[in-house]
C-alpha positions in Angstrom: 0.0 0.0 0.0 1.2 3.5 -0.8 2.4 6.0 1.8 1.0 8.8 -0.3 -2.2 10.3 1.3 -5.4 10.1 -0.6 -6.3 13.1 -2.8 -9.4 13.8 -0.7 -7.1 14.6 2.2 -5.9 17.8 0.5 -7.8 20.8 1.9 -10.2 22.3 -0.5 -9.0 25.8 0.4 -6.1 27.3 2.2 -2.4 27.3 1.9 0.2 24.5 2.2 3.8 24.6 3.3 6.4 22.6 1.4 6.3 19.7 3.9 2.5 19.4 3.3 2.9 19.5 -0.5 5.5 16.8 -0.5 3.1 14.5 1.4 1.0 14.4 -1.7 3.7 14.7 -4.4 6.4 12.2 -3.7 9.5 14.0 -5.0 12.6 15.3 -3.1 12.6 18.8 -1.9 15.4 19.8 -4.4 13.4 18.1 -7.3 10.3 20.1 -6.2 12.2 23.4 -6.2 13.7 22.6 -9.6 10.2 21.8 -11.0 8.9 25.1 -9.6 11.7 27.0 -11.2 11.2 25.3 -14.6 7.4 25.8 -14.4 6.5 22.1 -14.2 5.1 22.5 -10.7 2.6 25.2 -9.4 4.0 28.7 -8.5 4.3 29.4 -4.8 3.2 32.5 -2.9 5.8 34.2 -0.8 4.2 35.3 2.5 7.5 36.6 4.0 11.2 36.3 3.5 11.1 32.8 5.0 7.6 31.6 4.4 6.6 30.1 1.0 3.2 28.4 0.5 1.1 27.0 -2.3 -2.6 27.2 -2.7 -4.3 23.9 -1.8 -6.5 24.2 -4.9 -3.4 24.6 -7.2 -1.8 21.4 -5.7 -5.1 19.5 -6.0 -5.5 20.6 -9.7 -1.9 19.7 -10.4 -2.4 16.2 -9.0 -5.7 15.6 -10.8 -4.2 16.8 -14.2 -1.2 14.5 -13.6 -3.5 11.5 -13.1 -5.4 12.3 -16.3 -2.1 12.7 -18.2 -1.0 9.3 -17.0 -4.0 7.5 -18.5 
């Protein structure tokens, strides 16, 4: 059984920190940041110098589109 949480566990609204995002998208932190930089992964929001977040809806959409692309 997979250690990846089910898609329905992603909040419908709100903001996710990188640790929360990586629970749903099983890549390394450095791979994630490289994907963000290249535009492969959703753009983050910078709340302050040290706080970066992603919209939960953007992460959910990204996962759903990835599932459709895999079919």
